[in-house]
KOLZANU-619978 format. One line per field, with one value per residue (C-alpha): residue number from 1; x negated, z negated, y. Coordinates in steps of 0.5 Angstrom, whole numbers, always signed. Last residue first. Layout:
N
resi: NUM/...;
c1: X/...;
c3: Z/...;
c2: Y/...;
// end
This chain:
354
resi: 354/353/352/351/350/349/348/347/346/345/344/343/342/341/340/339/338/337/336/335/334/333/332/331/330/329/328/327/326/325/324/323/322/321/320/319/318/317/316/315/314/313/312/311/310/309/308/307/306/305/304/303/302/301/300/299/298/297/296/295/294/293/292/291/290/289/288/287/286/285/284/283/282/281/280/279/278/277/276/275/274/273/272/271/270/269/268/267/266/265/264/263/262/261/260/259/258/257/256/255/254/253/252/251/250/249/248/247/246/245/244/243/242/241/240/239/238/237/236/235/234/233/232/231/230/229/228/227/226/225/224/223/222/221/220/219/218/217/216/215/214/213/212/211/210/209/208/207/206/205/204/203/202/201/200/199/198/197/196/195/194/193/192/191/190/189/188/187/186/185/184/183/182/181/180/179/178/177/176/175/174/173/172/171/170/169/168/167/166/165/164/163/162/161/160/159/158/157/156/155/154/153/152/151/150/149/148/147/146/145/144/143/142/141/140/139/138/137/136/135/134/133/132/131/130/129/128/127/126/125/124/123/122/121/120/119/118/117/116/115/114/113/112/111/110/109/108/107/106/105/104/103/102/101/100/99/98/97/96/95/94/93/92/91/90/89/88/87/86/85/84/83/82/81/80/79/78/77/76/75/74/73/72/71/70/69/68/67/66/65/64/63/62/61/60/59/58/57/56/55/54/53/52/51/50/49/48/47/46/45/44/43/42/41/40/39/38/37/36/35/34/33/32/31/30/29/28/27/26/25/24/23/22/21/20/19/18/17/16/15/14/13/12/11/10/9/8/7/6/5/4/3/2/1;
c1: +8/+13/+18/+25/+28/+32/+33/+31/+31/+28/+25/+23/+19/+17/+12/+12/+16/+22/+27/+30/+35/+37/+44/+45/+49/+50/+48/+46/+39/+41/+39/+34/+28/+30/+31/+25/+21/+24/+23/+17/+16/+14/+12/+12/+8/+8/+3/+4/-2/-2/-6/-14/-18/-24/-23/-20/-16/-13/-9/-8/-1/+3/+9/+12/+14/+21/+23/+29/+25/+23/+16/+16/+19/+18/+23/+29/+35/+40/+40/+44/+40/+40/+34/+29/+24/+19/+17/+10/+6/+1/-1/-5/-1/+5/+10/+14/+17/+18/+21/+22/+22/+25/+22/+24/+18/+19/+16/+16/+23/+26/+23/+25/+32/+36/+42/+43/+42/+40/+41/+46/+44/+48/+45/+43/+39/+34/+33/+29/+28/+29/+32/+34/+36/+39/+44/+51/+48/+45/+52/+54/+55/+62/+62/+55/+58/+51/+50/+50/+47/+42/+35/+33/+27/+23/+17/+12/+5/+2/-3/-4/-8/-14/-19/-26/-31/-37/-37/-41/-48/-52/-48/-47/-44/-39/-36/-31/-37/-40/-33/-32/-38/-44/-48/-55/-58/-65/-66/-71/-66/-62/-57/-49/-45/-38/-36/-29/-30/-26/-20/-20/-20/-14/-15/-14/-17/-12/-7/-2/-1/-7/-8/-16/-15/-12/-18/-23/-19/-19/-27/-27/-22/-27/-33/-29/-28/-35/-37/-32/-34/-41/-36/-39/-35/-28/-30/-26/-21/-18/-17/-24/-27/-24/-16/-15/-18/-19/-26/-30/-36/-34/-27/-20/-14/-9/-9/-11/-18/-20/-20/-12/-11/-17/-14/-7/-10/-13/-8/-3/-2/-9/-8/-1/-3/-2/+3/+1/+4/+0/-1/-6/-11/-9/-8/-5/+0/-2/-8/-4/+2/+0/-5/+0/+4/+3/+9/+10/+3/-2/+2/+8/+3/-2/+4/+7/+0/-1/+6/+5/-2/+2/+8/+3/-1/+6/+9/+9/+7/+2/+3/-2/+1/-2/+1/-5/-6/-13/-13/-18/-25/-30/-27/-22/-17/-20/-20/-26/-31/-36/-39/-43/-46/-53/-53/-53/-46/-45/-38/-39/-43/-37/-33/-25/-21/-17;
c3: -19/-25/-24/-22/-22/-17/-20/-19/-23/-26/-19/-17/-12/-8/-2/+4/+9/+4/+7/+2/+4/+0/+2/-1/-7/-8/-1/+0/+2/+6/+13/+15/+15/+9/+5/+7/+5/-2/-2/-6/-7/-13/-15/-22/-23/-27/-24/-26/-26/-33/-33/-33/-33/-29/-29/-25/-19/-15/-9/-5/-6/-1/-2/+3/+5/+7/+14/+15/+20/+25/+27/+23/+28/+25/+20/+25/+21/+20/+13/+14/+14/+10/+7/+8/+4/+6/+3/+2/-2/-1/-6/-13/-16/-17/-17/-22/-20/-27/-24/-17/-17/-11/-14/-12/-13/-18/-18/-11/-10/-15/-11/-5/-8/-9/-6/-10/-17/-21/-14/-14/-11/-6/-4/+2/+2/+7/+4/-1/-6/-12/-19/-18/-24/-20/-15/-18/-22/-15/-12/-7/+0/+3/-1/+1/+8/+12/+15/+22/+28/+25/+27/+28/+32/+28/+25/+22/+26/+24/+20/+23/+29/+24/+29/+26/+22/+20/+12/+7/+3/-2/-9/-9/-2/-4/-9/-14/-17/-23/-26/-26/-31/-29/-33/-32/-33/-30/-25/-21/-15/-20/-24/-26/-32/-31/-36/-36/-37/-32/-33/-41/-39/-34/-28/-23/-16/-12/-7/-10/-3/+2/+7/+6/-1/+3/+8/+2/-1/+6/+6/+0/+3/+9/+5/+2/+9/+11/+4/+5/+13/+10/+8/+1/-3/-1/-5/-12/-9/-3/+4/+5/+5/+4/+5/+1/+6/+5/+5/+11/+10/+16/+13/+15/+15/+9/+8/+15/+14/+12/+16/+16/+8/+7/+12/+9/+1/+3/+8/+4/-3/-5/-1/-4/-12/-16/-22/-26/-32/-37/-42/-48/-46/-41/-33/-31/-26/-18/-15/-9/-12/-19/-15/-11/-5/-3/-1/+5/+7/+5/+5/+10/+15/+15/+15/+21/+25/+24/+26/+33/+34/+33/+37/+43/+42/+43/+37/+35/+28/+25/+18/+12/+10/+15/+15/+17/+23/+26/+34/+37/+39/+38/+34/+29/+31/+28/+21/+18/+14/+19/+17/+22/+19/+18/+25/+27/+31/+33/+31/+26/+30/+35/+30/+29/+32/+28;
c2: +31/+32/+26/+26/+19/+14/+7/+0/-6/-12/-15/-22/-24/-30/-29/-26/-21/-19/-13/-9/-4/+2/+6/+13/+16/+24/+26/+33/+31/+26/+28/+23/+28/+31/+25/+23/+29/+28/+20/+19/+11/+8/+1/-2/-8/-15/-20/-27/-32/-34/-40/-38/-44/-40/-32/-27/-30/-24/-25/-18/-16/-11/-6/-3/+4/+9/+7/+11/+15/+9/+7/+1/-4/-11/-9/-9/-7/-12/-11/-4/+2/+9/+8/+3/-1/-7/-13/-16/-21/-26/-31/-32/-26/-30/-25/-20/-13/-10/-3/-1/+7/+11/+18/+25/+29/+35/+42/+43/+40/+45/+51/+48/+48/+41/+39/+33/+31/+24/+20/+14/+8/+4/-3/-7/-14/-18/-25/-28/-23/-28/-27/-20/-15/-12/-13/-11/-5/-3/-2/-7/-4/-2/+4/+7/+8/+9/+16/+17/+13/+9/+7/+14/+16/+22/+18/+23/+22/+28/+26/+19/+22/+23/+25/+25/+29/+25/+23/+26/+24/+26/+25/+32/+32/+26/+30/+26/+22/+25/+26/+18/+18/+14/+9/+6/-1/-2/-7/-3/-1/+1/-3/+0/+1/+5/+10/+14/+21/+24/+19/+20/+28/+28/+32/+27/+30/+34/+33/+38/+42/+40/+35/+36/+32/+26/+26/+26/+20/+17/+17/+13/+8/+8/+6/+1/-2/-2/-5/-11/-12/-15/-21/-24/-18/-21/-28/-27/-22/-26/-24/-22/-29/-33/-33/-39/-44/-51/-54/-57/-52/-48/-47/-51/-47/-47/-40/-36/-33/-26/-20/-19/-20/-15/-10/-11/-9/-3/+0/+0/-2/+1/+8/+8/+8/+2/+2/-4/-7/-11/-6/-6/-2/+3/+3/+10/+10/+10/+14/+17/+17/+20/+25/+28/+28/+21/+18/+22/+24/+18/+12/+14/+17/+11/+6/+10/+10/+3/+1/+5/+1/-5/-3/-1/-8/-11/-16/-23/-23/-27/-29/-27/-20/-15/-8/-5/-10/-8/-8/-12/-9/-15/-21/-23/-28/-34/-30/-29/-34/-35/-28/-23/-17/-20/-23/-30/-29/-22/-19/-14/-9/-9/-5/-8/-3/+2;
// end
């Protein structure tokens, strides 16, 4: 959770001048970073980190569909990122990069370089350590058990990628060849994972929010701009599900057609059963459902279409149990924007095979 000392020695191969001015040996990494400095205590930051990890790798990732995300197929321009990509992957990139608008060592204006932008992230040696850690989380996630297994879809398993060996000769690797690190000659050292059992228990609200006092989802969406905290009520497809039904299908809070300029930082938080006065800087609350974050992407020079379209899902079966809403037919949802201009086409709750 702290920035490793070996990357903070000027003049060495692991040092990068184009990191945020706050990045130094021993500082606590912000797994919820979205490009702005948030005034909070170190204890609250660490608590938020553990909460985010629990939500992203346990609550919101009960199966491959959620951890890896939806399939990205030829001809589709709608993305459906997995939990590990949204958080902690993207916020670490943003946190380690320079502050946008600041002046870089070469006198140019920062766009978040190096780590905080897609095109330049690989110039910082931290990039490779970070992505190895994301790979390690893949192993940790599968070790939790349940339905947390690798994807069995043949199209995915047989997908091929070309690389070059140490002699410059091209060779191809299939996804199925990379699922077991031990077969590739390496493994990760066992270490403590305190986030596994860090389920938020403190509630932000005393009881059930009166859903009749807030507008229904049909009156709020489509939403042209999420520029302030909003609350709305939404009907569930069914209530009081049996454990067998819960095991068979996950209840998904789904945000359809989220649109934004993918050259900028994006972040919004989602809460259940709170009003729009919730303190969104304290994430260690049972009602916190999850967050969406974007790492800026510019893929090619001269590109003019920078609008990303994303479908975003949160698994809420466990969450509804924890806050005592599993028997309710209608629940309250609150969105808290933190960064960027976002529009949302619609919101629904559906049951999905998981």
